[in-house]
KOLTORFI-45380 format. One record per residue: x, y, z of N, C-alpha, C in turn; residue number from 1. Coordinates in nm, 4 decimals. Layout:
N
nu=X; nv=Y; nw=Z; cau=X; cav=Y; caw=Z; cu=X; cv=Y; cw=Z; nr=NUM
...
This chain:
91
nu=-2.0676; nv=-17.6396; nw=-4.8874; cau=-2.2094; cav=-17.5909; caw=-4.8809; cu=-2.2359; cv=-17.4917; cw=-4.9987; nr=1
nu=-2.1393; nv=-17.4216; nw=-5.0438; cau=-2.1691; cav=-17.3301; caw=-5.1626; cu=-2.1856; cv=-17.4040; cw=-5.2893; nr=2
nu=-2.1211; nv=-17.5297; nw=-5.2924; cau=-2.1443; cav=-17.6025; caw=-5.4143; cu=-2.2869; cv=-17.6598; cw=-5.4233; nr=3
nu=-2.3458; nv=-17.6924; nw=-5.3047; cau=-2.4812; cav=-17.7297; caw=-5.3027; cu=-2.5771; cv=-17.6258; cw=-5.3362; nr=4
nu=-2.5484; nv=-17.5032; nw=-5.2875; cau=-2.6277; cav=-17.3860; caw=-5.3297; cu=-2.6273; cv=-17.3580; cw=-5.4868; nr=5
nu=-2.5055; nv=-17.3805; nw=-5.5480; cau=-2.4976; cav=-17.3691; caw=-5.6882; cu=-2.5852; cv=-17.4713; cw=-5.7656; nr=6
nu=-2.5761; nv=-17.6006; nw=-5.7181; cau=-2.6554; cav=-17.7052; caw=-5.7781; cu=-2.8030; cv=-17.6765; cw=-5.7549; nr=7
nu=-2.8393; nv=-17.6388; nw=-5.6423; cau=-2.9850; cav=-17.5985; caw=-5.6189; cu=-3.0263; cv=-17.4728; cw=-5.7139; nr=8
nu=-2.9447; nv=-17.3788; nw=-5.7210; cau=-2.9761; cav=-17.2790; caw=-5.8152; cu=-2.9971; cv=-17.3175; cw=-5.9643; nr=9
nu=-2.9101; nv=-17.4163; nw=-6.0093; cau=-2.9268; cav=-17.4615; caw=-6.1455; cu=-3.0559; cv=-17.5372; cw=-6.1493; nr=10
nu=-3.0849; nv=-17.6192; nw=-6.0544; cau=-3.2066; cav=-17.6997; caw=-6.0535; cu=-3.3307; cv=-17.6085; cw=-6.0583; nr=11
nu=-3.3347; nv=-17.5053; nw=-5.9731; cau=-3.4432; cav=-17.4150; caw=-5.9664; cu=-3.4628; cv=-17.3365; cw=-6.0987; nr=12
nu=-3.3460; nv=-17.2996; nw=-6.1549; cau=-3.3650; cav=-17.2312; caw=-6.2867; cu=-3.4148; cv=-17.3153; cw=-6.3936; nr=13
nu=-3.3827; nv=-17.4329; nw=-6.3995; cau=-3.4390; cav=-17.5301; caw=-6.5003; cu=-3.5906; cv=-17.5514; cw=-6.4781; nr=14
nu=-3.6183; nv=-17.5736; nw=-6.3475; cau=-3.7658; cav=-17.5881; caw=-6.3057; cu=-3.8438; cv=-17.4595; cw=-6.3457; nr=15
nu=-3.7860; nv=-17.3441; nw=-6.3409; cau=-3.8629; cav=-17.2236; caw=-6.3614; cu=-3.8669; cv=-17.1966; cw=-6.5072; nr=16
nu=-3.7593; nv=-17.2206; nw=-6.5880; cau=-3.7673; cav=-17.1764; caw=-6.7207; cu=-3.8244; cv=-17.2875; cw=-6.8200; nr=17
nu=-3.7932; nv=-17.4156; nw=-6.7869; cau=-3.8266; cav=-17.5141; caw=-6.8892; cu=-3.9785; cv=-17.5217; cw=-6.9217; nr=18
nu=-4.0699; nv=-17.5164; nw=-6.8175; cau=-4.2182; cav=-17.5224; caw=-6.8410; cu=-4.2639; cv=-17.4020; cw=-6.9364; nr=19
nu=-4.1998; nv=-17.2867; nw=-6.9150; cau=-4.2408; cav=-17.1707; caw=-6.9934; cu=-4.1953; cv=-17.1833; cw=-7.1453; nr=20
nu=-4.0754; nv=-17.2177; nw=-7.1439; cau=-4.0318; cav=-17.2423; caw=-7.2824; cu=-4.0867; cv=-17.3687; cw=-7.3598; nr=21
nu=-4.1177; nv=-17.4669; nw=-7.2899; cau=-4.1886; cav=-17.5879; caw=-7.3465; cu=-4.3320; cv=-17.5528; cw=-7.3801; nr=22
nu=-4.3892; nv=-17.4496; nw=-7.3197; cau=-4.5308; cav=-17.4179; caw=-7.3604; cu=-4.5293; cv=-17.3547; cw=-7.4878; nr=23
nu=-4.4235; nv=-17.3238; nw=-7.5567; cau=-4.4203; cav=-17.2625; caw=-7.6829; cu=-4.4189; cv=-17.3680; cw=-7.7901; nr=24
nu=-4.4051; nv=-17.5065; nw=-7.7524; cau=-4.4033; cav=-17.6006; caw=-7.8482; cu=-4.5345; cv=-17.6892; cw=-7.8343; nr=25
nu=-4.5636; nv=-17.7677; nw=-7.9382; cau=-4.6796; cav=-17.8503; caw=-7.9322; cu=-4.6773; cv=-17.9569; cw=-7.8202; nr=26
nu=-4.5552; nv=-18.0236; nw=-7.8021; cau=-4.5526; cav=-18.1334; caw=-7.7074; cu=-4.5469; cv=-18.0804; cw=-7.5708; nr=27
nu=-4.5012; nv=-17.9572; nw=-7.5410; cau=-4.4820; cav=-17.9028; caw=-7.4066; cu=-4.6042; cv=-17.8199; cw=-7.3521; nr=28
nu=-4.6973; nv=-17.8064; nw=-7.4372; cau=-4.8115; cav=-17.7264; caw=-7.3862; cu=-4.8844; cv=-17.7922; cw=-7.2584; nr=29
nu=-4.9053; nv=-17.9274; nw=-7.2564; cau=-4.9565; cav=-17.9880; caw=-7.1397; cu=-4.8776; cv=-17.9663; cw=-7.0151; nr=30
nu=-4.7474; nv=-17.9668; nw=-7.0262; cau=-4.6576; cav=-17.9339; caw=-6.9116; cu=-4.6810; cv=-17.8006; cw=-6.8587; nr=31
nu=-4.6884; nv=-17.7013; nw=-6.9565; cau=-4.7100; cav=-17.5672; caw=-6.9338; cu=-4.8401; cv=-17.5417; cw=-6.8526; nr=32
nu=-4.9483; nv=-17.6080; nw=-6.8937; cau=-5.0747; cav=-17.6008; caw=-6.8402; cu=-5.0789; cv=-17.6531; cw=-6.6932; nr=33
nu=-5.0076; nv=-17.7730; nw=-6.6890; cau=-5.0029; cav=-17.8365; caw=-6.5500; cu=-4.9279; cv=-17.7512; cw=-6.4526; nr=34
nu=-4.8247; nv=-17.6862; nw=-6.4931; cau=-4.7464; cav=-17.5888; caw=-6.3997; cu=-4.8356; cv=-17.4708; cw=-6.3631; nr=35
nu=-4.9103; nv=-17.4185; nw=-6.4572; cau=-5.0012; cav=-17.2950; caw=-6.4230; cu=-5.1173; cv=-17.3381; cw=-6.3476; nr=36
nu=-5.1682; nv=-17.4632; nw=-6.3592; cau=-5.2805; cav=-17.5091; caw=-6.2760; cu=-5.2339; cv=-17.5233; cw=-6.1301; nr=37
nu=-5.1102; nv=-17.5449; nw=-6.1033; cau=-5.0723; cav=-17.5493; caw=-5.9653; cu=-5.0724; cv=-17.4124; cw=-5.9018; nr=38
nu=-5.0077; nv=-17.3166; nw=-5.9735; cau=-5.0139; cav=-17.1746; caw=-5.9356; cu=-4.9557; cv=-17.0822; cw=-6.0516; nr=39
nu=-5.0179; nv=-16.9704; nw=-6.0635; cau=-4.9598; cav=-16.8879; caw=-6.1650; cu=-4.8292; cv=-16.8262; cw=-6.1246; nr=40
nu=-4.8037; nv=-16.8247; nw=-5.9903; cau=-4.6727; cav=-16.7686; caw=-5.9403; cu=-4.5650; cv=-16.8731; cw=-5.9151; nr=41
nu=-4.5970; nv=-17.0000; nw=-5.9535; cau=-4.4997; cav=-17.1068; caw=-5.9334; cu=-4.3619; cv=-17.0862; cw=-6.0107; nr=42
nu=-4.3629; nv=-17.0593; nw=-6.1364; cau=-4.2409; cav=-17.0247; caw=-6.2099; cu=-4.1646; cv=-16.8983; cw=-6.1350; nr=43
nu=-4.2411; nv=-16.7963; nw=-6.1013; cau=-4.1840; cav=-16.6898; caw=-6.0346; cu=-4.1108; cv=-16.7278; cw=-5.9062; nr=44
nu=-4.1774; nv=-16.7999; nw=-5.8279; cau=-4.1142; cav=-16.8463; caw=-5.6955; cu=-3.9994; cv=-16.9350; cw=-5.7018; nr=45
nu=-3.9980; nv=-17.0154; nw=-5.8121; cau=-3.8829; cav=-17.1055; caw=-5.8453; cu=-3.7637; cv=-17.0234; cw=-5.8884; nr=46
nu=-3.7915; nv=-16.9304; nw=-5.9836; cau=-3.6835; cav=-16.8404; caw=-6.0221; cu=-3.6328; cv=-16.7526; cw=-5.9124; nr=47
nu=-3.7028; nv=-16.7066; nw=-5.8222; cau=-3.6686; cav=-16.6232; caw=-5.7087; cu=-3.5766; cv=-16.7100; cw=-5.6120; nr=48
nu=-3.6228; nv=-16.8370; nw=-5.5905; cau=-3.5413; cav=-16.9216; caw=-5.4996; cu=-3.4091; cv=-16.9511; cw=-5.5700; nr=49
nu=-3.4102; nv=-16.9732; nw=-5.7041; cau=-3.2815; cav=-17.0017; caw=-5.7725; cu=-3.1864; cv=-16.8816; cw=-5.7716; nr=50
nu=-3.2452; nv=-16.7621; nw=-5.7762; cau=-3.1632; cav=-16.6379; caw=-5.7749; cu=-3.0976; cv=-16.6243; cw=-5.6330; nr=51
nu=-3.1747; nv=-16.6601; nw=-5.5277; cau=-3.1260; cav=-16.6436; caw=-5.3963; cu=-3.0086; cv=-16.7465; cw=-5.3658; nr=52
nu=-3.0395; nv=-16.8678; nw=-5.4137; cau=-2.9297; cav=-16.9735; caw=-5.4079; cu=-2.8113; cv=-16.9371; cw=-5.4890; nr=53
nu=-2.8338; nv=-16.8821; nw=-5.6079; cau=-2.7155; cav=-16.8332; caw=-5.6913; cu=-2.6325; cv=-16.7266; cw=-5.6196; nr=54
nu=-2.6956; nv=-16.6366; nw=-5.5535; cau=-2.6175; cav=-16.5365; caw=-5.4831; cu=-2.5292; cv=-16.5905; cw=-5.3679; nr=55
nu=-2.5748; nv=-16.7153; nw=-5.3153; cau=-2.5026; cav=-16.7729; caw=-5.1977; cu=-2.4056; cv=-16.8806; cw=-5.2448; nr=56
nu=-2.4066; nv=-16.9080; nw=-5.3827; cau=-2.3277; cav=-17.0143; caw=-5.4311; cu=-2.1876; cv=-16.9827; cw=-5.4546; nr=57
nu=-2.1184; nv=-17.0705; nw=-5.5382; cau=-1.9689; cav=-17.0479; caw=-5.5713; cu=-1.9474; cv=-16.9295; cw=-5.6441; nr=58
nu=-1.8291; nv=-16.8639; nw=-5.6230; cau=-1.7954; cav=-16.7402; caw=-5.6882; cu=-1.7279; cv=-16.7708; cw=-5.8178; nr=59
nu=-1.7285; nv=-16.6695; nw=-5.8956; cau=-1.6618; cav=-16.6785; caw=-6.0360; cu=-1.7657; cv=-16.6733; cw=-6.1462; nr=60
nu=-1.7225; nv=-16.7321; nw=-6.2542; cau=-1.8081; cav=-16.7306; caw=-6.3806; cu=-1.9408; cv=-16.8156; cw=-6.3598; nr=61
nu=-1.9340; nv=-16.9219; nw=-6.2780; cau=-2.0557; cav=-16.9957; caw=-6.2431; cu=-2.1577; cv=-16.9131; cw=-6.1774; nr=62
nu=-2.1091; nv=-16.8396; nw=-6.0860; cau=-2.2059; cav=-16.7496; caw=-6.0080; cu=-2.2662; cv=-16.6461; cw=-6.1036; nr=63
nu=-2.1924; nv=-16.5865; nw=-6.1927; cau=-2.2382; cav=-16.4833; caw=-6.2828; cu=-2.3449; cv=-16.5476; cw=-6.3771; nr=64
nu=-2.3197; nv=-16.6658; nw=-6.4304; cau=-2.3915; cav=-16.7394; caw=-6.5158; cu=-2.5320; cv=-16.7679; cw=-6.4480; nr=65
nu=-2.5212; nv=-16.8196; nw=-6.3212; cau=-2.6429; cav=-16.8599; caw=-6.2577; cu=-2.7278; cv=-16.7427; cw=-6.2240; nr=66
nu=-2.6646; nv=-16.6379; nw=-6.1786; cau=-2.7481; cav=-16.5130; caw=-6.1477; cu=-2.8103; cv=-16.4619; cw=-6.2800; nr=67
nu=-2.7400; nv=-16.4527; nw=-6.3955; cau=-2.8064; cav=-16.4081; caw=-6.5155; cu=-2.9189; cv=-16.5046; cw=-6.5633; nr=68
nu=-2.8983; nv=-16.6315; nw=-6.5510; cau=-2.9930; cav=-16.7286; caw=-6.5957; cu=-3.1244; cv=-16.7119; cw=-6.5020; nr=69
nu=-3.0977; nv=-16.6937; nw=-6.3785; cau=-3.2177; cav=-16.6902; caw=-6.2822; cu=-3.2874; cv=-16.5521; cw=-6.3001; nr=70
nu=-3.2055; nv=-16.4443; nw=-6.3234; cau=-3.2713; cav=-16.3259; caw=-6.3549; cu=-3.3575; cv=-16.3093; cw=-6.4739; nr=71
nu=-3.3014; nv=-16.3922; nw=-6.5780; cau=-3.3772; cav=-16.3981; caw=-6.6995; cu=-3.5089; cv=-16.4765; cw=-6.6808; nr=72
nu=-3.5025; nv=-16.5879; nw=-6.6035; cau=-3.6203; cav=-16.6636; caw=-6.5771; cu=-3.7148; cv=-16.5805; cw=-6.4830; nr=73
nu=-3.6652; nv=-16.4905; nw=-6.3967; cau=-3.7511; cav=-16.4200; caw=-6.3164; cu=-3.8169; cv=-16.3177; cw=-6.3967; nr=74
nu=-3.7429; nv=-16.2590; nw=-6.4920; cau=-3.8051; cav=-16.1530; caw=-6.5753; cu=-3.9174; cv=-16.2227; cw=-6.6666; nr=75
nu=-3.8850; nv=-16.3286; nw=-6.7214; cau=-3.9854; cav=-16.4040; caw=-6.8019; cu=-4.1094; cv=-16.4406; cw=-6.7244; nr=76
nu=-4.0901; nv=-16.4803; nw=-6.6000; cau=-4.1991; cav=-16.5061; caw=-6.5149; cu=-4.2802; cv=-16.3895; cw=-6.4835; nr=77
nu=-4.2143; nv=-16.2837; nw=-6.4552; cau=-4.2790; cav=-16.1617; caw=-6.4226; cu=-4.3635; cv=-16.1024; cw=-6.5425; nr=78
nu=-4.3154; nv=-16.1202; nw=-6.6549; cau=-4.3876; cav=-16.0807; caw=-6.7774; cu=-4.5102; cv=-16.1712; cw=-6.7951; nr=79
nu=-4.5033; nv=-16.2964; nw=-6.7646; cau=-4.6187; cav=-16.3907; caw=-6.7758; cu=-4.7221; cv=-16.3485; cw=-6.6732; nr=80
nu=-4.6721; nv=-16.3212; nw=-6.5550; cau=-4.7772; cav=-16.2816; caw=-6.4510; cu=-4.8443; cv=-16.1462; cw=-6.4857; nr=81
nu=-4.7685; nv=-16.0578; nw=-6.5273; cau=-4.8169; cav=-15.9215; caw=-6.5694; cu=-4.9313; cv=-15.9413; cw=-6.6825; nr=82
nu=-4.8935; nv=-16.0164; nw=-6.7837; cau=-4.9872; cav=-16.0365; caw=-6.8930; cu=-5.1103; cv=-16.1049; cw=-6.8370; nr=83
nu=-5.0906; nv=-16.2101; nw=-6.7657; cau=-5.2077; cav=-16.2836; caw=-6.7209; cu=-5.3010; cv=-16.2059; cw=-6.6330; nr=84
nu=-5.2456; nv=-16.1190; nw=-6.5375; cau=-5.3247; cav=-16.0340; caw=-6.4419; cu=-5.3885; cv=-15.9045; cw=-6.5092; nr=85
nu=-5.3080; nv=-15.8519; nw=-6.6016; cau=-5.3543; cav=-15.7196; caw=-6.6520; cu=-5.3812; cv=-15.7157; cw=-6.7949; nr=86
nu=-5.3277; nv=-15.8097; nw=-6.8756; cau=-5.3448; cav=-15.8067; caw=-7.0265; cu=-5.4700; cv=-15.8625; cw=-7.0829; nr=87
nu=-5.5352; nv=-15.9490; nw=-6.9939; cau=-5.6619; cav=-16.0092; caw=-7.0526; cu=-5.7923; cv=-15.9496; cw=-6.9855; nr=88
nu=-5.7859; nv=-15.8241; nw=-6.9372; cau=-5.9025; cav=-15.7677; caw=-6.8876; cu=-5.9859; cv=-15.7022; cw=-7.0105; nr=89
nu=-6.1191; nv=-15.7109; nw=-6.9841; cau=-6.1999; cav=-15.6546; caw=-7.0843; cu=-6.2051; cv=-15.5064; cw=-7.0661; nr=90
nu=-6.2112; nv=-15.4308; nw=-7.1798; cau=-6.2137; cav=-15.2721; caw=-7.1774; cu=-6.3458; cv=-15.2342; cw=-7.1335; nr=91
């Protein structure tokens, strides 16, 4: 069961981080827009689910790697949400 949690954690981390990083390229911008049209909080929830699954997954270097990867995705998503909610307000 722990192996399944580790696989789910890796899948959720890829689903959370890839659209954000692909949004920085010309070919990935439509993917980024499509993800954000679903919800602004979708990358955040995917990274949070990945972090929860990483904490329940296999122990060792894999667990540490998954926790760090999902924490980075969570931080990146929180930055995106913060800028979107508070950064674009008119003075």
